[in-house]
C-alpha positions, 0 to 999 in steps of 0.5 A: 067290309074292311073299308067300311069298318075303317071308315067308322073309326075315328082317332081324336088325341089319345082315344079311338072311337067307333071300334065297337061299331066297326067290329059289329059291322064285321060280325053282321057280315059274318052272320049274313054268310051263315044265313047264306050257307043256311046255317040257321041255328048257328046264325041265330045263336051267334046273333043272340050272343052278339046282342047279349055281349053288346048289352053287357058292354053297356052295363059294364060301362055304367057300372065302371063309371059309377062311383061308390060313396059311403053313406052319410053319417047323421049329424048331431044337433049343435050343442046337444052333447057339447062338452059331455063326452060320449054316451058310454061315459055316462 
C-alpha cells in the first residue's frame, strides 16, 4: 500500500499534490481490513466519517478561496448635489 500511495503523490516546485489521494488509499485499505474481521459497524462508521471529512475539505477549500467584497456604494448622479453640501446641512 505504501508504494501505491507514494506513486500518486507528486512534487512540483514548492507544492506537493496527491497527499489526500494517498491517505484515502490507506484508509480504504483499513476499511477493507475492518470488513475482513467482520467489524461491520466500525467499517460503516469509519466510511461515513471519511466521506464526511472529504466533503468538508472541499467546502473548506471553497470557503477559503472566496474573497469577501464589501457591498458597492450607490453612486449619485453627476451634479445632483454638486456644491450644496450634505443633506444634513439643509
